N, C-alpha and C positions, 0 to 999 in steps of 0.2 A: 504494500500500500504506500501511496505517496500523496501527501496533502498539500504539496506545493501547487501554485496556480497554473492554469493554462493561459498562455499568451496569445492573443489575437491581434492582428493589425490589418488596416485597410487604408486606402488613400483618403478616406473621409468617414462618413457615417454608414455607408452601405453594409460594411461587415457586421454591423449590429444585427442584421437579419439572420446571421448564423447562430447567434448566442441564445436567442429565445428558445429555439428547439433544443439546443444543447442543455439549457437549464431544466427543461422538462424531462429530457431523457436521462441526464446525469446530475441530479440535484445536489449531490455531495461536492461537486467540483466548483472551485472558485476561479473566476475569470479576471484577468487583467487585459484590458482592451486599449489599443492606441489607434486613434483616428488622426490622420495627417491633414486636418482640416485647413491648415494655413496654406497648403500647397496643392490641394485638390483643384481640378481633376488631374489624374495621372495619364489618362487615356490619350491626350494630345501631346505628351512630352516625349523626349527621345529616350530610347532604352538605357543609355548611359546615365542620364539624369535619374531615371526611375531606380536603377541599380544602386546609385549613391544614396537615395532616400531609404531604400529598403535595408541597406546595410546599417544605417544609423538606427533605424527603429528596431531591427532585430537585436542589435547590441544593447539597446536600452532595455528591451524585454528580458534579455539574459541577465542584466544587472538586477532585475527584479526577482531573480531565482525562479523562473518558470520551468516547468518540466517538459513542456511541449510548445512549439510555435505553430499557429495556424495562420497561413497567409489567406486572409479573407478578402482577397482581391484578385480577380482574374488577370488584370493587367500586370500585376507584380509576378504572378505565377508564370505568365507567358514569357516574361523577360528575365526573371531573376532566380528561379527555383534552384537551378544547378549551382549558381554562384553562392547562394546562401547555404546550401547543403555542404559545399566545400569549405566555406568560411566558418561554419558553426556545426561541426560534425558531432558534437557532444550530446545533442538531443534531437528527437524526432521533429521534422518539419512537415506539416500537413498542408494540403491544398484543396481547393473546392472543385477543380476541373476534373480530376480523375474519377471521383465518385459519380459525377454527373455523366461523364462519358460511359461509365459502366452501366448506368441506368438506361441510357439510350440503347446500348447494345442489347440489353435484356428485354426491352419492351417493343422495339421496332423491328420491322421486316423489310424486305426489298420493295414492298409497295408503299412504304412510308415516305413522306416528304418532310425532311427534318430542317427546321430553320434555327439558326443561331444568331442572337443579337448580342452586341457587346460594344466596347469602346473601339476606337480606331486601332489601337495597338493590339488588343486581343484578336480582333478580326483579321488583321494583317498577319499575325503570327500563325494562323490556322492551327492553333494548338488543339482545339476540340476535334477538328477533322482528322488530325494525325492520330490522336488517341483512339477515336472511334474506328477508324479504318484499319488500325492494327488488328482489331478483333473481327470487325465486320466490314470488309472492303466493299461489299455490294450495296451498302446503305447510301441513299441519296441525301447529300447535305448541302445546304445553301446558307449563306451568311450575309449579314449586313450590319454596318456600324450605325449606332444611334447616338452621336456625340452630345446632343443637347439634353439627353435624359439626366445625366449625373448632375450638371449644374442646377437644373430645375429641382431635382429631388433634394439636393443639398440646401436649397433655399426654401424647402417646404412647399413647393408649388406642385401639389399632387392631386388633391381632390377638387379639380376645377377644369374649366374648359380649355385652358392653355395647355395643360398636360394632355388632355384627350386629343386635341388638335395636333400636338407634336407627335404623339403615338401614331395617329393616322398618317401624318406626313411621311414618317419613315416606313410604316409597315403595311399600309393598305395595298400598294402595288406589289410589294415584296411577297405578301401572302397570296395575293391573287395570281401573280405571274407563275410562281413556283408551286402553287396549290399546297401550301404548307399545312400539315395536319398536326405536327409535333414541334413545339417551340422550346428551345433551351434559353434560359435567362443567363446569358454569359457575362453577367456583372452582378456582384452582390448588392448593388443599389437597386436592381430592378425588381426584386420581390416587394419593394415598397410601392410599386405601381401594379402589383399583381391583380388587385381588384379591378383596376382600370382595364387591364388586358382581358380579363375574364368577361367583363361587361361588354367590351367592344367586339371581342372575337370569342363568343361563347362555345364554339365547336372545337377550339384548339385544345390539344393535350399539352400541358405546360410542365416542364421539368425544372425544378427549383434547386440549383446546386447548394444553396444555403441549408437546405434540409438534408440533402443526400450526404453531405460531408459528416454529419453527426454520427451516423452509423459507423463510418470508417474511423472516426476519432475513438469511439468506444472500443472497436476492435483492437486498435493499436495500444491504447491504454491498458486493456486487459492482457494482451500478449506480453507487453513489457512490464507488467505488474506495477503500473503507475496509477491505477484507480484510487481515488480518495475514499477513505472509509467514513468520513464525517465532514460536514461543512466547517471550514476554518476561516474566519474573517469575512470581510465584505468583498463583493465584486467592485472592481475599480476601473473607471473609464477615463483614460487620458486623451487629451486633444492638443495638437500643436497650436490651435487657435480656439480657445474655449468660447465658441459663439453661442448665442441664444438658440440658434437652430439645432446645434448639437445636443444641448440639454433638453430641448423640447422633444427631439426625436427619441432620446433615451426614455423620457417619460411616456411617450406614445407607445413605444414597443414593449416596455417592461412594466408599465402601470405601477402596481404596488410593490414590486420587487425591491428589496433593500439594496442600495448601491451607493457608491461614493464617486464623485466627479473630481478629477484632479487636473492640473495644468502642467504640461511639460514644454518648455520653450527650447527649440533647437536653433542653432546657428544656421540659418538658411543658406549661407554661403559655403557651408562645408558639405562635401559629398564623399 
């Protein structure tokens, strides 16, 4: 047993969508979350810049004595996973992409038309396609970048006409042209607009990587004998810019859960 916390990080507040299902599935685990809200969005930045940010945050989480790091950001996974594994070999580093790819392989067949939406960096990397086609090369996969989603979500512009119009702008023709029937939310921000997507496209089967990763985290913790046997301390949420939006989103996602919000200031010129 190991009662040290699990470290999560994301480019902003999107990774919070991974934590609510984890709290339900593994209530003894304590979370330390870091959202890089001062430098979000990552999806339009260069891979070298993203790698520098990811190294900083991973090092900070290790200073907090975490037992595992979960990269709750598809963009970071697509550009930094191998680099972080080589730099920090002392603990497991989990990602959201692989469990979602496994889910697609399990539920789809050659008649399925699979759509992937994400940031520009994630879509350009073709990381989902590569993982899925390793197991199921016959599956039809189509992808499109939706770069305006993250800034709108970070500003809390979700349950209104602006977000609905933006969704339709990116996705109406994409879904119609490719006859998409299964959609992968290739960014951990996107579950925050899941209700919008279900309302606008009710026939879509939607795969949410933020939920799929929880089962894999449980497996690894159990295999490595790292499961906590009791709750120890508060969940802690750090942000590089402690905005009102960040606090509001924590309240929205976790409601009455006990948590603490802290502020960590990085030297933004350091990479």
